[in-house]
C-alpha positions in Angstrom: 0.0 -0.1 0.2 1.6 3.5 -0.8 0.2 6.7 1.5 -1.6 7.8 -2.1 -4.3 4.7 -1.1 -5.0 6.3 2.0 -6.8 9.9 3.1 -3.9 12.3 3.1 -2.6 15.8 2.8 -0.1 17.2 0.3 1.9 20.3 2.2 4.3 22.4 0.5 5.5 25.3 2.8 7.3 28.3 0.8 10.7 28.4 0.3 12.3 30.9 2.0 15.8 33.2 0.5 16.5 34.3 4.2 20.0 34.2 5.1 20.2 31.2 7.5 22.5 31.4 10.9 22.7 27.4 10.4 26.1 25.9 11.8 29.3 24.5 10.2 28.6 26.5 7.3 29.1 30.6 6.1 31.2 33.0 7.3 34.1 32.6 9.8 35.5 35.1 12.5 39.2 35.1 12.7 41.3 35.3 16.2 37.6 36.6 17.4 33.9 36.1 17.8 30.8 37.7 16.7 30.5 40.9 18.2 34.0 41.6 18.4 35.7 44.5 16.8 36.3 44.2 13.1 40.0 44.5 12.2 40.1 47.9 9.9 43.5 48.7 8.8 44.2 45.7 6.3 46.3 43.8 8.3 45.4 40.9 10.9 47.4 38.5 13.9 48.0 34.5 13.0 49.1 34.8 16.5 45.6 34.0 18.8 44.7 35.5 21.6 45.5 34.5 25.2 43.3 37.0 26.6 39.3 37.9 25.9 36.9 40.2 26.2 36.4 44.1 25.1 38.8 44.9 27.8 41.6 42.1 27.5 40.2 40.7 30.6 41.4 37.8 32.1 40.2 34.2 31.3 37.2 33.6 33.2 36.1 37.4 33.3 35.2 38.4 29.4 33.6 41.6 28.9 31.5 40.6 26.2 29.7 43.2 24.0 26.2 44.0 24.2 25.6 42.7 21.1 26.3 39.9 18.7 26.1 42.5 15.5 29.2 42.2 13.4 28.8 45.3 11.5 30.2 45.5 7.7 31.0 41.1 8.1 28.6 39.0 8.1 27.3 36.9 11.4 29.7 34.0 11.7 28.5 30.3 12.5 32.2 29.7 13.1 35.2 31.3 15.1 38.7 30.4 13.8 41.6 30.6 16.0 44.4 29.6 15.7 48.0 30.0 17.8 51.6 29.5 18.5 52.3 25.8 19.7 55.3 28.5 22.1 51.9 29.6 23.9 50.1 26.6 24.0 52.5 24.7 25.6 55.1 27.4 27.3 56.4 24.8 29.6 57.4 21.1 28.2 53.5 19.1 29.5 52.2 22.1 30.6 49.1 23.0 28.1 46.8 26.4 28.0 44.1 24.7 28.1 42.2 27.0 29.7 41.9 29.8 26.3 40.9 26.9 24.3 38.0 25.9 27.0 37.6 29.7 26.8 37.2 30.0 23.2 34.7 26.4 23.2 32.6 28.2 26.0 32.3 31.6 24.7 31.5 30.4 21.1 28.8 28.4 22.0 27.3 31.5 24.4 27.7 33.5 20.6 26.0 31.1 18.7 29.4 29.9 17.1 31.0 26.1 16.5 34.9 26.9 16.8 37.6 25.8 14.5 41.2 25.5 15.8 45.2 24.9 15.0 47.9 24.7 16.8 50.8 25.9 14.4 54.5 24.6 15.2 56.3 28.1 14.8 55.7 31.4 13.0 57.4 32.9 9.9 59.1 36.6 9.3 57.3 40.0 9.3 55.2 40.6 6.9 57.5 42.8 3.9 55.2 43.7 1.3 53.4 46.9 1.7 49.3 45.2 2.4 51.4 43.3 5.0 52.5 46.1 6.4 52.1 45.5 10.1 52.7 42.2 10.3 54.6 40.9 13.3 57.2 38.1 13.6 55.4 34.8 14.8 57.5 32.9 17.9 60.0 30.1 17.0 59.9 26.5 18.5 59.1 26.7 22.1 62.0 27.6 24.7 61.9 24.1 26.4 62.4 22.8 23.4 65.9 23.4 22.0 66.8 21.7 25.8 65.6 18.5 24.6 66.2 18.4 21.2 68.3 19.6 18.5 67.6 22.7 16.8 69.2 25.5 14.2 69.1 29.2 13.8 66.0 30.2 11.2 68.0 32.9 8.6 65.0 34.2 7.7 63.3 35.0 11.4 66.0 37.0 14.0 66.1 35.1 17.7 64.0 32.1 16.1 64.9 28.3 16.4 63.9 25.8 14.1 63.8 22.0 14.9 64.7 19.1 12.4 61.8 18.6 11.0 62.2 14.7 10.3 63.6 14.0 13.7 61.9 11.4 16.3 61.9 14.6 19.0 59.8 16.5 16.8 57.2 14.1 16.4 57.8 13.0 19.7 57.5 16.6 21.5 54.7 18.7 19.0 53.4 15.4 17.9 52.9 14.9 22.1 50.8 18.6 22.2 48.8 17.0 19.2 48.1 14.2 20.8 47.3 15.9 24.4 44.6 18.1 22.3 43.1 15.0 21.0 42.8 13.4 24.5 41.2 16.6 25.7 39.3 17.9 22.8 38.5 15.2 20.1 34.4 15.2 19.8 33.8 18.1 21.7 30.2 19.2 20.7 31.1 22.8 19.3 34.5 21.9 18.0 33.5 22.3 14.6 37.2 21.5 13.3 41.2 21.2 13.7 43.8 22.3 10.8 46.2 19.7 9.9 49.0 21.9 10.8 52.4 20.1 10.5 55.7 21.5 9.2 57.4 25.0 9.4 56.4 28.2 8.9 52.3 28.6 10.2 52.7 24.8 10.0 52.0 25.0 6.2 54.5 22.5 4.7 55.8 24.7 2.5 59.1 25.7 0.8 62.1 23.1 1.8 59.8 21.7 4.4 57.2 20.5 1.2 55.9 17.0 2.1 57.3 16.3 -1.7 60.9 16.5 1.1 59.4 14.9 4.0 57.0 12.7 2.8 57.4 10.3 5.8 57.3 12.9 7.8 53.9 14.1 6.8 52.6 10.8 6.9 53.4 10.2 10.5 52.0 13.7 11.5 48.8 13.3 9.6 49.2 9.9 11.7 49.3 11.4 15.1 45.8 13.5 14.0 43.9 10.9 12.7 44.9 8.8 16.0 44.6 11.7 18.2 40.5 13.1 17.1 39.0 10.1 15.4 35.4 12.1 16.4 36.6 15.5 15.0 36.6 16.3 11.3 40.5 17.2 10.7 41.4 20.3 7.7 44.5 19.4 5.4 46.3 22.3 3.8 45.8 22.7 0.1 49.5 22.4 0.1 51.5 19.2 -1.8 52.2 16.1 -0.9 50.0 16.7 2.6 47.3 17.5 0.9 47.0 14.1 -1.0 47.9 12.4 2.3 45.7 13.9 4.2 42.4 13.7 2.0 43.1 9.9 1.3 42.9 9.6 5.7 39.7 11.4 5.3 40.5 14.9 5.9 38.8 17.9 3.7 40.8 20.8 3.2 41.8 24.3 3.7 42.3 26.3 0.6 44.5 29.7 1.8 44.8 33.0 0.1 41.4 32.3 -1.8 41.2 35.5 -3.8 44.6 35.7 -4.8 44.1 36.5 -8.9 47.5 38.8 -9.4 47.4 38.8 -12.7 50.9 41.2 -13.0 54.1 41.7 -10.7 53.3 44.6 -8.4 49.2 44.5 -9.8 50.7 46.6 -12.7 49.5 45.8 -16.2 53.1 46.7 -17.6 55.1 44.3 -16.0 54.8 40.3 -17.4 51.3 38.0 -16.3 52.6 36.3 -12.6 52.1 33.5 -10.9 48.8 33.5 -8.4 46.8 30.9 -6.4 43.4 31.1 -8.2 44.8 30.4 -11.5 48.4 28.3 -10.3 47.7 26.8 -7.2 43.9 25.6 -6.9 43.6 23.9 -9.7 46.9 22.2 -10.0 46.5 21.0 -6.2 43.0 19.8 -6.7 43.6 17.5 -9.8 47.1 16.3 -8.5 45.8 15.6 -5.4 42.8 13.8 -6.5 41.1 15.7 -4.0 37.8 17.1 -6.0 35.7 14.7 -4.1 37.1 15.0 -0.8 34.0 17.5 0.4 32.4 14.5 0.4 34.0 13.0 3.8 34.8 16.4 5.4 34.3 19.7 5.1 36.5 22.3 2.2 37.2 26.0 4.5 38.7 28.7 2.5 40.6 31.7 4.0 41.4 35.2 1.9 44.8 36.1 0.6 44.7 39.9 2.2 41.0 41.7 2.9 38.4 42.1 1.4 38.9 45.6 0.4 42.6 44.9 -1.3 40.4 42.6 -3.3 38.4 45.6 -4.7 41.5 48.1 -4.6 43.5 45.4 -7.0 40.3 45.2 -9.3 40.0 41.2 -8.3 37.1 40.0 -9.5 34.5 38.9 -7.0 31.9 37.4 -9.1 34.3 34.7 -10.4 36.2 34.2 -7.4 32.5 33.1 -5.4 31.9 31.0 -8.4 35.2 29.4 -7.8 34.9 28.7 -4.3 31.5 27.0 -5.1 33.4 25.1 -7.7 34.9 23.4 -4.8 32.2 22.8 -2.3 33.4 25.5 -0.1 31.5 25.0 3.2 33.0 28.1 5.4 35.0 31.1 4.2 37.0 33.0 6.1 37.6 36.7 5.4 40.1 37.6 7.9 37.1 39.7 10.3 37.6 42.7 7.8 34.6 44.8 6.8 33.2 43.9 3.4 32.7 46.7 1.1 29.1 47.9 0.6 28.9 47.7 -3.1 29.8 43.7 -2.6 27.3 43.0 0.7 24.8 41.7 -1.7 27.4 39.2 -3.5 28.7 38.2 -0.1 25.0 37.4 1.4 24.3 34.9 -1.5 26.9 33.6 -1.6 26.9 32.9 1.9 23.7 31.4 1.2 24.7 28.9 -2.0 27.8 27.6 0.1 27.7 24.5 2.7 24.5 22.9 2.8 20.8 24.6 2.5 17.7 22.6 2.6 14.7 23.4 1.2 11.6 21.5 2.7 9.8 21.2 -0.8 7.1 18.9 0.3 5.5 16.8 3.1 2.4 14.1 2.6 0.8 12.9 5.9 -1.8 10.3 6.9 -4.8 12.8 7.1 -5.6 11.2 11.3 -3.6 9.6 13.9 -4.0 6.8 16.3 -2.6 6.7 19.4 -0.4 4.2 19.8 0.1 3.5 16.0 2.1 4.8 13.4 2.7 8.2 12.0 3.3 7.7 8.3 4.4 10.2 6.3 6.7 11.3 2.9 9.4 14.3 2.4 11.4 15.9 0.0 14.1 17.6 0.9 16.6 19.3 -1.3 19.7 20.5 -0.7 20.5 24.0 -3.1 23.8 24.4 -1.3 26.6 23.0 -3.0 27.8 20.5 0.1 26.7 17.9 2.8 26.3 18.6 6.4 28.9 17.6 8.5 27.2 17.8 12.0 25.3 14.3 12.7 21.8 15.8 13.5 18.3 14.3 13.2 14.8 14.8 11.5 12.5 15.0 13.9 8.9 16.1 14.5 7.2 17.6 17.5 3.5 16.6 18.3 1.9 19.5 20.1 -1.6 19.4 22.3 -2.3 22.3 24.3 0.3 22.7 26.5 2.3 19.3 25.8 4.1 17.8 23.6 5.8 14.7 22.6 9.2 14.2 20.1 9.2 11.3 17.8 12.8 10.8 15.8 13.2 10.3 12.4 16.0 7.1 11.3 17.0 9.4 8.6 20.5 10.9 8.3 20.6 14.5 7.6 24.4 14.5 6.8 23.8 12.1 3.8 21.6 14.7 2.1 24.4 15.2 -0.9 23.7 18.6 -3.3 19.8 17.2 -5.0 17.2 15.7 -3.7 16.1 13.5 -1.1 13.4 11.5 -0.7 12.1 9.7 2.4 9.3 7.1 3.5 8.5 6.3 7.0 6.2 5.1 9.6 7.6 6.0 12.6 5.6 4.6 16.5 3.1 7.3 17.7 2.9 7.7 21.2 0.2 5.8 23.4 -0.4 9.6 24.8 -1.8 11.8 22.3 -5.6 12.3 23.4 -8.9 12.5 21.1 -8.9 15.7 19.1 -6.3 18.0 17.3 -2.5 18.1 17.1 -0.1 20.0 15.8 2.8 18.8 13.8 5.9 21.1 13.4 9.3 19.5 11.5 13.1 20.4 12.6 16.4 19.1 12.5 17.7 18.5 15.8 20.6 17.8 18.5 20.2 14.2 18.7 20.5 14.4 22.3 18.5 17.3 23.6 15.8 17.4 20.9 16.5 21.0 20.6 16.8 22.4 16.7 19.8 23.1 15.6 19.2 23.6 11.5 16.2 26.0 10.2 15.1 24.9 6.5 15.0 27.8 3.8 10.9 28.1 4.2 9.2 30.3 5.6 6.7 30.4 8.6 9.3 28.8 11.0 8.8 29.2 14.8 11.5 31.5 17.0 12.4 28.3 18.4 13.8 26.3 15.3 10.8 23.9 13.9 8.9 24.5 11.0 4.8 24.4 11.5 3.0 21.9 8.5 -0.3 21.2 9.9 -3.0 20.2 12.0 -4.1 16.3 11.8 -6.6 14.8 13.8 -6.0 11.8 16.7 -9.3 9.2 16.4 -9.5 6.9 18.6 
């Protein structure tokens, strides 16, 4: 028997074009939270904060803003923080977990999941005009030189480098990653962890490129995979590490999104030059055979420079957006720098299309219900985004009668709803507590433990609590 063979209702809630604050997709803030001041001078800081609050107050004594509005930067569902190893493990075996604990807790208060990274060391002070104020990052922790061989960093005065392929580097930096995983793997507000490995900022470039250190790259990636079996890992789009990381279940981070520098020094009279969007992204994704990596873990992207620089350099924003969507991007970090006024609508449209976006196109349900019987429905959900959701939520129905409600949870798995169509048909047990009369039926995508809605459908009419009202049915004896 089909649902068409019994009295049923056909429900088609109107689609919404609203920008939805759904988790695990959209814009990321950088080294700050929703509501914190933006960076406005064209620079940013790769050294993550160790104090927080509008007055840089001590950990545990934050001074949150009155509003979580970001002004000329979109609301962010992700807060991205990264720190240097020397700051997180200033003494051997003694970690600044208080910093990361605070970030995870404060992120939840401000409606943000958290993406983190621990970089082994920093690079030199920026020399390009647009990098005019970028500071030199630290070398390895001071204590490391007492337990392992180091060499001076010729480009960073006073900094020491480890011997990258030494057992000591894997033991100690890898030990920090193992400790990080022991404390935070599977944390409910931790969205993802960067796979930082070698060299400046952990990017594994230059003389430390993965091609020269394949064995060490494999060992470090294995350390991350072993330490974070329940948290998404993000490899950098950089040579062998991307190939190795995506083979082991990682997503990837595209650094320097938007770099379409066509001529040296942006001077049309000079020869055409290398840039990330033409010479790096397509080559790296193709050579790593990573075009389908988005199916297993998120693709995230980070701006090269800041949006105002893109505009002033004449970079083509529509083409940059199209390229990012082609790679199935879920989140983008634009350095928490203001979006030019003339690009606000374009960025909002971009945010709607990246990641997942679920439209409930149609639901069919039997007209009457019997307590203790079955709730029989079919549903067509279309994911009009470019990726899947990477969080394990559940589809659920709320049945409301007067001041009482019951929630029944579907076996459907939203993380399997790829771009395109999902068709569901289920018969779910109804609670015996339903009383004769009418019952209001809502649908939502909920946290599996709390049964609180977490994801909003792109449909009009949702309640403030996230449930989408569908219909009123008759309960008969």
